[in-house]
N, CA, C and O of each residue as an XYZ file, in Angstrom:
828
protein
N     134.061     41.663     91.258
C     132.738     41.084     91.423
C     132.429     40.868     92.901
O     133.286     40.407     93.656
N     131.229     41.194     93.307
C     130.805     41.041     94.695
C     130.520     39.560     94.959
O     129.569     38.999     94.414
N     131.353     38.931     95.801
C     131.182     37.496     96.034
C     129.877     37.177     96.759
O     129.453     36.021     96.793
N     129.241     38.188     97.336
C     127.961     37.942     97.995
C     126.875     37.579     96.989
O     125.825     37.060     97.369
N     127.121     37.849     95.709
C     126.154     37.514     94.660
C     126.327     36.092     94.133
O     125.506     35.610     93.353
N     127.392     35.425     94.557
C     127.610     34.058     94.069
C     126.500     33.127     94.550
O     126.133     33.166     95.724
N     125.962     32.293     93.664
C     124.985     31.297     94.100
C     125.634     30.354     95.102
O     126.824     30.064     94.976
N     124.900     29.869     96.086
C     125.502     28.990     97.102
C     125.886     27.636     96.527
O     125.401     27.239     95.467
N     126.763     26.932     97.234
C     127.072     25.563     96.860
C     125.853     24.702     97.157
O     125.299     24.803     98.252
N     125.416     23.865     96.233
C     124.266     22.998     96.494
C     124.561     22.020     97.631
O     125.715     21.678     97.892
N     123.516     21.587     98.286
C     123.673     20.549     99.299
C     124.306     19.321     98.646
O     123.848     18.880     97.592
N     125.343     18.770     99.253
C     126.102     17.694     98.619
C     125.297     16.417     98.436
O     125.676     15.555     97.643
N     124.198     16.285     99.156
C     123.389     15.074     99.029
C     122.168     15.276     98.126
O     121.850     14.411     97.309
N     121.493     16.400     98.272
C     120.274     16.628     97.484
C     120.541     17.386     96.191
O     119.764     17.290     95.241
N     121.644     18.143     96.152
C     121.926     18.935     94.967
C     121.142     20.227     94.890
O     121.180     20.920     93.874
N     120.431     20.557     95.956
C     119.620     21.777     95.969
C     120.249     22.840     96.863
O     120.876     22.516     97.871
N     120.081     24.110     96.494
C     119.484     24.593     95.246
C     120.441     24.413     94.075
O     121.651     24.593     94.217
N     119.900     24.063     92.937
C     120.743     23.906     91.754
C     121.279     25.270     91.311
O     120.557     26.266     91.356
N     122.536     25.314     90.886
C     123.109     26.582     90.406
C     122.380     27.068     89.164
O     121.785     26.270     88.439
N     122.421     28.379     88.914
C     121.807     28.912     87.690
C     122.568     28.460     86.457
O     123.663     27.906     86.556
N     121.983     28.699     85.305
C     122.586     28.259     84.043
C     123.945     28.920     83.817
O     124.077     30.141     83.904
N     124.933     28.109     83.530
C     126.282     28.606     83.243
C     126.369     29.024     81.778
O     125.607     28.520     80.953
N     127.282     29.934     81.440
C     127.425     30.345     80.036
C     127.907     29.192     79.174
O     128.722     28.377     79.606
N     127.392     29.131     77.941
C     127.725     28.079     76.994
C     128.368     28.685     75.759
O     128.056     29.815     75.381
N     129.268     27.935     75.126
C     129.840     28.376     73.863
C     128.736     28.464     72.824
O     128.660     29.432     72.066
N     127.877     27.446     72.792
C     126.715     27.445     71.898
C     125.462     27.565     72.757
O     124.976     26.574     73.301
N     124.947     28.775     72.874
C     123.803     29.025     73.738
C     122.549     28.292     73.282
O     121.628     28.091     74.074
N     122.504     27.894     72.019
C     121.318     27.223     71.482
C     121.448     25.708     71.479
O     120.578     25.009     70.960
N     122.524     25.203     72.052
C     122.747     23.758     72.034
C     121.739     23.034     72.925
O     121.249     23.579     73.914
N     121.451     21.817     72.552
C     120.512     20.992     73.312
C     121.278     20.174     74.335
O     122.327     19.607     74.031
N     120.752     20.117     75.542
C     121.438     19.405     76.612
C     121.129     17.914     76.593
O     119.990     17.499     76.382
N     122.172     17.122     76.817
C     121.973     15.689     77.039
C     121.523     15.495     78.492
O     122.019     16.169     79.396
N     120.605     14.594     78.702
C     120.138     14.288     80.051
C     120.807     13.015     80.546
O     121.398     12.262     79.772
N     120.702     12.788     81.857
C     121.247     11.551     82.413
C     120.666     10.329     81.722
O     121.357      9.326     81.538
N     119.395     10.412     81.339
C     118.737      9.269     80.705
C     119.323      8.957     79.334
O     119.142      7.853     78.820
N     120.034      9.934     78.726
C     120.625      9.719     77.410
C     121.962      9.003     77.487
O     122.494      8.578     76.461
N     122.511      8.864     78.681
C     123.841      8.274     78.839
C     123.763      6.976     79.637
O     123.010      6.890     80.607
N     124.534      5.966     79.238
C     124.553      4.715     79.995
C     125.230      4.901     81.353
O     126.449      5.059     81.419
N     124.457      4.883     82.427
C     124.961      5.182     83.762
C     126.133      4.293     84.163
O     127.095      4.761     84.772
N     126.049      3.020     83.821
C     127.066      2.070     84.273
C     128.443      2.372     83.688
O     129.454      1.923     84.227
N     128.493      3.134     82.584
C     129.770      3.439     81.955
C     130.324      4.800     82.353
O     131.474      5.112     82.045
N     129.524      5.613     83.031
C     130.012      6.915     83.488
C     130.954      6.715     84.666
O     130.882      5.683     85.333
N     131.834      7.672     84.943
C     132.742      7.534     86.093
C     131.969      7.317     87.390
O     130.958      7.974     87.639
N     132.452      6.396     88.207
C     131.784      6.086     89.475
C     132.024      7.201     90.498
O     132.982      7.967     90.388
N     131.142      7.275     91.484
C     131.294      8.248     92.560
C     132.593      7.969     93.316
O     132.822      6.834     93.734
N     133.444      8.975     93.501
C     134.697      8.768     94.241
C     134.420      8.304     95.671
O     133.381      8.651     96.233
N     135.316      7.535     96.267
C     135.139      7.050     97.631
C     134.938      8.198     98.618
O     135.683      9.178     98.607
N     133.930      8.066     99.463
C     133.683      9.062    100.489
C     132.904     10.276    100.032
O     132.608     11.155    100.842
N     132.561     10.348     98.740
C     131.821     11.498     98.231
C     130.339     11.176     98.111
O     129.945     10.013     98.029
N     129.520     12.235     98.103
C     128.084     12.060     97.921
C     127.807     11.600     96.487
O     128.637     11.780     95.596
N     126.653     11.016     96.282
C     126.316     10.405     94.993
C     126.345     11.406     93.843
O     126.140     12.605     94.031
N     126.604     10.884     92.656
C     126.607     11.707     91.447
C     125.212     12.266     91.186
O     124.203     11.588     91.382
N     125.182     13.505     90.744
C     123.919     14.156     90.387
C     123.720     14.194     88.872
O     122.598     14.081     88.378
N     124.820     14.354     88.151
C     124.765     14.438     86.696
C     125.936     13.668     86.107
O     126.982     13.527     86.740
N     125.751     13.173     84.889
C     126.830     12.462     84.207
C     126.611     12.504     82.710
O     125.528     12.835     82.228
N     127.673     12.157     81.977
C     127.582     12.064     80.522
C     128.585     11.025     80.040
O     129.747     11.030     80.445
N     128.121     10.140     79.174
C     128.991      9.174     78.518
C     128.531      9.091     77.067
O     127.353      8.838     76.815
N     129.423      9.296     76.115
C     129.006      9.307     74.710
C     128.464      7.958     74.252
O     129.107      6.927     74.455
N     127.303      7.960     73.646
C     126.714      6.747     73.094
C     127.491      6.338     71.846
O     128.348      7.085     71.374
N     127.197      5.170     71.318
C     127.869      4.709     70.099
C     127.623      5.689     68.950
O     128.518      5.951     68.147
N     126.407      6.224     68.879
C     126.095      7.179     67.815
C     126.927      8.436     67.951
O     127.457      8.950     66.966
N     127.042      8.933     69.176
C     127.828     10.150     69.410
C     129.297      9.916     69.071
O     129.951     10.794     68.506
N     129.820      8.740     69.413
C     131.221      8.443     69.107
C     131.438      8.318     67.605
O     132.464      8.748     67.079
N     130.455      7.722     66.916
C     130.569      7.585     65.461
C     130.547      8.949     64.789
O     131.330      9.207     63.875
N     129.662      9.815     65.235
C     129.589     11.171     64.667
C     130.891     11.919     64.903
O     131.379     12.613     64.012
N     131.462     11.780     66.113
C     132.731     12.446     66.414
C     133.838     11.935     65.497
O     134.656     12.719     65.016
N     133.870     10.624     65.252
C     134.874     10.054     64.359
C     134.715     10.537     62.927
O     135.698     10.852     62.256
N     133.470     10.596     62.461
C     133.204     11.085     61.105
C     133.582     12.557     60.968
O     134.050     12.995     59.917
N     133.374     13.311     62.043
C     133.757     14.723     62.020
C     135.269     14.870     61.867
O     135.740     15.725     61.117
N     136.032     14.031     62.581
C     137.493     14.063     62.451
C     137.912     13.726     61.021
O     138.818     14.353     60.473
N     137.253     12.738     60.419
C     137.550     12.375     59.037
C     137.250     13.534     58.091
O     138.034     13.826     57.189
N     136.111     14.192     58.304
C     135.721     15.309     57.440
C     136.710     16.464     57.549
O     137.055     17.088     56.545
N     137.168     16.752     58.779
C     138.142     17.831     58.972
C     139.455     17.493     58.269
O     140.043     18.338     57.595
N     139.910     16.247     58.434
C     141.143     15.821     57.769
C     141.028     15.897     56.260
O     141.960     16.327     55.581
N     139.875     15.476     55.730
C     139.645     15.526     54.286
C     139.663     16.964     53.783
O     140.245     17.255     52.738
N     139.028     17.854     54.526
C     138.984     19.266     54.124
C     140.381     19.884     54.113
O     140.711     20.669     53.224
N     141.197     19.527     55.101
C     142.555     20.063     55.173
C     143.397     19.601     53.985
O     144.144     20.391     53.408
N     143.276     18.325     53.620
C     144.052     17.816     52.491
C     143.607     18.458     51.178
O     144.441     18.759     50.324
N     142.301     18.668     51.011
C     141.802     19.315     49.792
C     142.301     20.752     49.725
O     142.693     21.236     48.663
N     142.281     21.432     50.879
C     142.724     22.828     50.922
C     144.200     22.964     50.576
O     144.610     23.910     49.904
N     144.998     21.997     51.050
C     146.445     22.088     50.848
C     146.900     21.559     49.489
O     147.837     22.098     48.899
N     146.248     20.510     48.988
C     146.760     19.889     47.759
C     145.732     19.569     46.704
O     146.017     18.821     45.770
N     144.544     20.121     46.835
C     143.525     19.828     45.839
C     143.134     18.360     45.885
O     143.004     17.777     46.961
N     142.947     17.762     44.701
C     142.491     16.365     44.646
C     143.571     15.430     44.100
O     143.278     14.312     43.675
N     144.813     15.895     44.115
C     145.897     15.094     43.551
C     146.199     13.837     44.353
O     146.876     12.932     43.864
N     145.691     13.778     45.600
C     146.013     12.659     46.480
C     144.954     11.548     46.431
O     145.046     10.580     47.186
N     143.951     11.675     45.552
C     142.835     10.728     45.550
C     143.264      9.279     45.338
O     142.593      8.359     45.805
N     144.367      9.073     44.643
C     144.820      7.709     44.383
C     145.710      7.127     45.463
O     146.194      6.003     45.328
N     145.934      7.875     46.535
C     146.809      7.424     47.623
C     146.014      6.546     48.590
O     145.266      7.058     49.423
N     146.176      5.227     48.480
C     145.404      4.278     49.290
C     145.699      4.428     50.779
O     144.810      4.252     51.612
N     146.965      4.757     51.117
C     147.331      4.887     52.527
C     146.640      6.074     53.176
O     146.246      6.018     54.341
N     146.499      7.133     52.423
C     145.813      8.305     52.952
C     144.337      8.001     53.209
O     143.771      8.451     54.205
N     143.719      7.239     52.310
C     142.323      6.843     52.513
C     142.160      5.993     53.767
O     141.178      6.126     54.498
N     143.125      5.127     54.003
C     143.070      4.289     55.202
C     143.161      5.142     56.465
O     142.462      4.894     57.447
N     144.037      6.154     56.426
C     144.178      7.045     57.583
C     142.887      7.810     57.826
O     142.441      7.930     58.967
N     142.285      8.326     56.766
C     141.058      9.113     56.902
C     139.872      8.256     57.339
O     138.945      8.753     57.978
N     139.902      6.974     56.996
C     138.792      6.090     57.361
C     138.897      5.579     58.794
O     137.936      5.029     59.331
N     140.051      5.758     59.405
C     140.281      5.169     60.726
C     139.515      5.813     61.879
O     139.031      5.077     62.738
N     139.372      7.158     61.956
C     138.765      7.773     63.145
C     137.438      7.205     63.595
O     137.283      6.949     64.789
N     136.443      6.986     62.695
C     135.167      6.440     63.188
C     135.323      5.094     63.897
O     134.666      4.846     64.908
N     136.185      4.230     63.374
C     136.393      2.922     63.991
C     137.137      3.048     65.317
O     136.845      2.334     66.277
N     138.100      3.964     65.358
C     138.850      4.169     66.600
C     137.929      4.698     67.697
O     137.979      4.229     68.834
N     137.092      5.673     67.356
C     136.169      6.246     68.347
C     135.187      5.198     68.848
O     134.838      5.185     70.028
N     134.739      4.320     67.957
C     133.792      3.283     68.367
C     134.450      2.243     69.263
O     133.861      1.804     70.251
N     135.670      1.853     68.917
C     136.342      0.798     69.663
C     136.865      1.267     71.009
O     136.768      0.551     72.006
N     137.422      2.481     71.035
C     138.016      2.970     72.280
C     136.932      3.490     73.200
O     136.674      2.901     74.249
N     136.295      4.586     72.821
C     135.144      5.103     73.559
C     135.389      5.385     75.027
O     134.441      5.413     75.811
N     136.637      5.596     75.419
C     136.914      5.804     76.839
C     137.044      7.281     77.209
O     137.025      7.644     78.384
N     137.174      8.112     76.196
C     137.308      9.539     76.475
C     135.951     10.214     76.385
O     135.028      9.701     75.752
N     135.843     11.350     77.017
C     134.604     12.109     76.925
C     133.555     11.732     77.942
O     132.411     12.174     77.834
N     133.914     10.918     78.939
C     132.936     10.573     79.960
C     133.222     11.377     81.218
O     134.374     11.534     81.622
N     132.165     11.881     81.827
C     132.295     12.695     83.034
C     131.104     12.449     83.950
O     130.036     12.036     83.500
N     131.297     12.702     85.218
C     130.194     12.685     86.173
C     130.499     13.723     87.239
O     131.657     14.061     87.482
N     129.440     14.225     87.874
C     129.629     15.286     88.856
C     128.629     15.165     89.986
O     127.464     14.823     89.781
N     129.119     15.457     91.198
C     128.246     15.625     92.341
C     128.103     17.105     92.605
O     128.501     17.927     91.780
N     127.545     17.449     93.734
C     127.385     18.862     94.064
C     128.719     19.569     94.189
O     128.819     20.765     93.913
N     129.758     18.831     94.609
C     131.048     19.489     94.863
C     132.243     18.735     94.295
O     133.372     18.968     94.726
N     132.021     17.831     93.335
C     133.134     17.116     92.725
C     132.867     16.851     91.245
O     131.721     16.830     90.796
N     133.950     16.652     90.502
C     133.881     16.316     89.078
C     134.866     15.201     88.802
O     136.028     15.280     89.200
N     134.407     14.157     88.121
C     135.262     13.009     87.802
C     135.310     12.781     86.302
O     134.305     12.938     85.608
N     136.493     12.408     85.803
C     136.646     12.073     84.393
C     136.957     10.584     84.202
O     137.042     10.104     83.072
N     137.125      9.868     85.302
C     137.313      8.418     85.266
C     137.003      7.892     86.664
O     136.685      8.666     87.568
N     137.096      6.587     86.838
C     136.831      6.016     88.163
C     137.901      6.400     89.177
O     137.692      6.250     90.381
N     139.036      6.890     88.711
C     140.132      7.255     89.620
C     140.422      8.744     89.670
O     140.944      9.236     90.670
N     140.094      9.471     88.610
C     140.505     10.873     88.503
C     139.336     11.816     88.768
O     138.332     11.793     88.056
N     139.478     12.639     89.792
C     138.442     13.611     90.123
C     139.045     14.770     90.899
O     140.171     14.684     91.389
N     138.285     15.856     91.006
C     138.701     17.007     91.813
C     137.503     17.495     92.623
O     136.348     17.244     92.279
N     137.813     18.195     93.701
C     136.787     18.848     94.518
C     136.586     20.261     93.959
O     137.514     21.069     93.946
N     135.385     20.543     93.505
C     135.127     21.764     92.756
C     135.227     23.039     93.586
O     135.523     24.103     93.042
N     134.985     22.953     94.889
C     135.028     24.148     95.723
C     136.362     24.272     96.473
O     136.518     25.105     97.366
N     137.316     23.419     96.084
C     138.646     23.458     96.684
C     139.725     23.579     95.623
O     140.865     23.172     95.846
N     139.374     24.138     94.465
C     140.336     24.267     93.371
C     141.374     25.333     93.680
O     141.055     26.392     94.221
N     142.609     25.042     93.331
C     143.684     26.027     93.483
C     144.207     26.476     92.116
O     145.001     27.413     92.025
N     143.755     25.797     91.050
C     144.193     26.170     89.704
C     143.069     25.922     88.718
O     142.486     24.839     88.685
N     142.768     26.935     87.914
C     141.765     26.837     86.858
C     142.346     27.540     85.634
O     142.328     28.768     85.562
N     142.855     26.784     84.684
C     143.435     27.377     83.482
C     142.850     26.710     82.246
O     142.560     25.514     82.249
N     142.682     27.490     81.201
C     142.132     26.986     79.943
C     143.229     26.975     78.897
O     144.021     27.913     78.803
N     143.273     25.900     78.107
C     144.289     25.739     77.074
C     143.627     25.210     75.806
O     142.535     24.643     75.855
N     144.290     25.397     74.681
C     143.810     24.866     73.410
C     144.522     23.553     73.136
O     145.751     23.497     73.094
N     143.743     22.499     72.951
C     144.280     21.165     72.678
C     143.733     20.712     71.334
O     142.606     20.224     71.251
N     144.529     20.871     70.282
C     144.037     20.569     68.941
C     142.984     21.592     68.529
O     143.275     22.782     68.400
N     141.745     21.110     68.321
C     140.656     22.018     67.951
C     139.732     22.280     69.131
O     138.699     22.932     68.977
N     140.092     21.780     70.304
C     139.206     21.894     71.463
C     139.847     22.724     72.571
O     141.071     22.789     72.692
N     138.999     23.353     73.370
C     139.452     24.029     74.591
C     139.317     23.053     75.766
O     138.283     22.411     75.946
N     140.374     22.961     76.548
C     140.349     22.102     77.736
C     140.575     22.979     78.967
O     141.205     24.033     78.882
N     140.058     22.536     80.100
C     140.250     23.276     81.341
C     141.051     22.411     82.306
O     140.666     21.284     82.618
N     142.159     22.951     82.768
C     143.005     22.272     83.747
C     142.513     22.632     85.134
O     142.522     23.801     85.517
N     142.081     21.627     85.891
C     141.570     21.836     87.247
C     142.439     21.082     88.243
O     142.655     19.879     88.099
N     142.935     21.787     89.248
C     143.712     21.153     90.309
C     143.150     21.602     91.649
O     142.895     22.789     91.853
N     142.953     20.641     92.574
C     142.405     21.015     93.870
C     143.490     21.048     94.944
O     144.656     20.754     94.680
N     143.086     21.407     96.147
C     144.050     21.614     97.228
C     144.728     20.323     97.677
O     145.725     20.374     98.398
N     144.213     19.183     97.269
C     144.842     17.901     97.609
C     145.812     17.431     96.531
O     146.396     16.353     96.644
N     145.984     18.245     95.476
C     146.911     17.896     94.420
C     146.306     17.069     93.303
O     147.000     16.720     92.349
N     145.022     16.748     93.405
C     144.365     16.009     92.321
C     144.171     16.930     91.127
O     143.933     18.126     91.293
N     144.274     16.372     89.918
C     144.197     17.202     88.719
C     143.504     16.455     87.589
O     143.732     15.261     87.395
N     142.664     17.155     86.849
C     142.027     16.601     85.656
C     142.061     17.667     84.564
O     142.271     18.847     84.844
N     141.854     17.242     83.321
C     141.962     18.149     82.181
C     140.877     17.812     81.157
O     141.201     17.352     80.062
N     139.606     18.027     81.480
C     138.529     17.683     80.549
C     138.337     18.737     79.462
O     138.729     19.894     79.617
N     137.733     18.315     78.374
C     137.334     19.250     77.334
C     136.106     20.024     77.804
O     135.159     19.444     78.335
N     136.135     21.322     77.604
C     135.005     22.140     78.024
C     133.767     21.764     77.216
O     132.658     21.749     77.749
N     133.953     21.463     75.940
C     132.818     21.062     75.110
C     132.125     19.815     75.635
O     130.905     19.688     75.530
N     132.900     18.893     76.202
C     132.317     17.682     76.785
C     131.492     18.022     78.016
O     130.390     17.503     78.190
N     132.021     18.892     78.871
C     131.299     19.285     80.081
C     129.978     19.969     79.736
O     128.989     19.818     80.453
N     129.968     20.717     78.642
C     128.777     21.468     78.276
C     127.713     20.614     77.605
O     126.592     21.081     77.403
N     128.035     19.378     77.254
C     127.032     18.531     76.605
C     125.852     18.252     77.530
O     124.713     18.149     77.076
N     126.124     18.132     78.820
C     125.056     18.038     79.815
C     125.027     19.380     80.540
O     125.888     19.643     81.380
N     124.059     20.225     80.231
C     124.039     21.585     80.761
C     123.970     21.608     82.285
O     124.604     22.449     82.923
N     123.208     20.697     82.866
C     123.067     20.697     84.326
C     124.377     20.287     85.001
O     124.686     20.763     86.093
N     125.137     19.418     84.365
C     126.463     19.067     84.881
C     127.381     20.286     84.807
O     128.103     20.580     85.760
N     127.355     20.985     83.692
C     128.195     22.159     83.520
C     127.830     23.245     84.531
O     128.709     23.962     85.009
N     126.546     23.375     84.859
C     126.118     24.347     85.875
C     126.800     24.061     87.214
O     127.270     24.978     87.888
N     126.850     22.787     87.589
C     127.484     22.393     88.853
C     128.979     22.715     88.828
O     129.525     23.251     89.792
N     129.623     22.385     87.725
C     131.065     22.601     87.606
C     131.386     24.090     87.615
O     132.297     24.531     88.315
N     130.644     24.851     86.844
C     130.921     26.284     86.721
C     130.749     27.004     88.056
O     131.538     27.891     88.382
N     129.740     26.639     88.824
C     129.523     27.282     90.117
C     130.710     27.004     91.046
O     131.155     27.893     91.772
N     131.216     25.776     91.021
C     132.384     25.454     91.828
C     133.612     26.235     91.393
O     134.396     26.688     92.227
N     133.778     26.394     90.073
C     134.906     27.167     89.557
C     134.823     28.617     90.023
O     135.821     29.194     90.454
N     133.628     29.203     89.934
C     133.457     30.592     90.357
C     133.827     30.782     91.830
O     134.519     31.735     92.185
N     133.364     29.875     92.672
C     133.674     29.974     94.102
C     135.172     29.827     94.342
O     135.758     30.570     95.130
N     135.786     28.869     93.661
C     137.219     28.645     93.867
C     138.044     29.845     93.422
O     139.036     30.195     94.062
N     137.633     30.474     92.328
C     138.378     31.621     91.798
C     138.158     32.868     92.645
O     139.115     33.542     93.025
N     136.894     33.174     92.942
C     136.593     34.455     93.578
C     136.626     34.403     95.111
O     136.846     35.429     95.754
N     136.414     33.246     95.690
C     136.448     33.134     97.149
C     137.801     32.608     97.622
O     138.379     33.124     98.579
N     138.297     31.579     96.944
C     139.545     30.947     97.380
C     140.783     31.509     96.691
O     141.907     31.230     97.109
N     140.584     32.298     95.641
C     141.734     32.875     94.944
C     142.506     31.877     94.105
O     143.732     31.962     94.025
N     141.818     30.931     93.475
C     142.489     29.935     92.636
C     143.245     30.616     91.492
O     142.801     31.625     90.945
N     144.383     30.043     91.151
C     145.198     30.556     90.048
C     144.441     30.392     88.730
O     143.825     29.355     88.486
N     144.492     31.423     87.884
C     143.865     31.354     86.566
C     144.839     31.894     85.522
O     145.879     32.457     85.864
N     144.496     31.717     84.256
C     145.227     32.389     83.193
C     144.247     33.270     82.414
O     143.035     33.203     82.618
N     144.786     34.084     81.532
C     143.950     35.036     80.793
C     142.884     34.319     79.971
O     141.735     34.756     79.918
N     143.274     33.211     79.327
C     142.308     32.497     78.500
C     141.149     31.961     79.335
O     140.008     31.971     78.873
N     141.415     31.501     80.535
C     140.346     30.993     81.405
C     139.384     32.116     81.779
O     138.167     31.938     81.737
N     139.927     33.259     82.141
C     139.069     34.361     82.581
C     138.209     34.872     81.439
O     137.069     35.285     81.652
N     138.756     34.845     80.215
C     137.993     35.336     79.070
C     137.048     34.274     78.520
O     135.870     34.551     78.291
N     137.557     33.057     78.305
C     136.741     32.013     77.676
C     135.595     31.579     78.585
O     134.497     31.294     78.107
N     135.844     31.527     79.890
C     134.821     31.113     80.841
C     134.052     32.292     81.440
O     133.159     32.104     82.267
N     134.400     33.492     81.022
C     133.725     34.713     81.491
C     133.733     34.794     83.030
O     132.718     35.107     83.654
N     134.889     34.507     83.616
C     134.971     34.429     85.071
C     134.818     35.781     85.751
O     134.305     35.856     86.867
N     135.251     36.841     85.097
C     135.163     38.164     85.725
C     133.756     38.751     85.639
O     133.353     39.564     86.470
N     133.018     38.319     84.615
C     131.661     38.847     84.442
C     130.718     37.712     84.038
O     130.259     37.676     82.896
N     130.423     36.791     84.947
C     129.492     35.697     84.629
C     128.144     36.278     84.191
O     127.569     37.094     84.911
N     127.639     35.879     83.043
C     126.393     36.475     82.524
C     125.222     36.417     83.506
O     124.475     37.387     83.633
N     125.056     35.286     84.201
C     123.882     35.163     85.078
C     124.003     36.031     86.328
O     123.000     36.288     86.993
N     125.205     36.485     86.659
C     125.369     37.395     87.788
C     125.376     38.853     87.318
O     124.931     39.753     88.030
N     125.887     39.061     86.116
C     125.985     40.418     85.580
C     124.590     41.019     85.339
O     124.421     42.238     85.345
N     123.598     40.144     85.129
C     122.236     40.622     84.871
C     121.537     41.085     86.138
O     120.524     41.783     86.078
N     122.082     40.694     87.288
C     121.417     41.037     88.542
C     121.579     42.520     88.850
O     121.083     42.997     89.871
């Protein structure tokens, strides 16, 4: 890929020009906006970095839906494996009922914020997007996660699905990944190159 076609890094203070739309697993998905997320609960701007441009923190409704989804998946697996013979098992019902309450009470995972050149998953954990030395994708349960490590040794491992919930945040992250891979030569694995379409980014391939 001709690196001269890469969109530039946005200005770290204004965020302009914004990167083009990054590829999504679900191209028809609706993006969450900053206004949909409680700002005070999103990861804070790392010390010395420019202000956050985009963020996402799951609302109580989103956490409840995620918990119910886990319960539904568990229920489907038990039905598939053993039919309905387990219906009288009270302990199994307690286990299946737990995820929605756990997601509501904990609610600490799935929050992210990003500036023009950084991504944070907590108030302490962040990476510099244009200084990545490692970009690898792995399967964690039913989700794909991306391992990001920068030249200072900082490392985070967010779910790609979480990053894509706010499309504009994902655009910022993806542009940084592309620059780190194609300009800086960041280490990747086969799954990262295929799942993230790093060798043939759709918005560049159309040019």
